[in-house]
C-alpha positions, 0 to 999 in steps of 0.5 A: 167322339163327343156328342150331347143329345138333349131331348124332352122340350115342347110346348107347355101351359104355365104352370106346367112341368117337363123334364129335359134329358142330355145323353152323353157319349164320347165324355162322362157327366159324372166325371166332368163339369156340366150344365144346363144353358138356355137361350132365349130369342134376341137373348144371351145364353144364360146359365141355368143349372150346373154341377160344379166339379165338386158334385154341388150344385148352382141354380140361376137365381130366377129359376130356384125352387122350380128347377132341379138338375140331376144325373144317372151315371149309370146311363151317361144322362142328365136332366133337368126338371122343370116345374112351374114353368113361366112364359119367360122361361121359353128358351132353347136349353142347352146341355153343356160338358166341359172337356179336359181342352174344350166344352162339348155342346148339345143341339138344343131342345126348344122349350115353350111355355105359352097359354 
């Protein structure tokens, strides 16, 4: 059974930092395409950052230079380091891992950037 559990969200002031974690079980983060997505109220879910099947990384233009995706293969855990946070980064953040037949989502973690 595949399970993805995000953590690390919270309330942070503009300019602050957070690190999100995505702990996976039942599926390998290192051997599958995985990424971080976010959904703000009233908006569609959007891609934030991803590892490609070749292991390279891609970022949405809105987060380039501020966010960094990484993973610890031994812990089967992915991370999203978010720096210089802005109010427009406020959203529920999800991790997703693409399996052979379908994608798997975590439950999401809320990030709120506000003074």
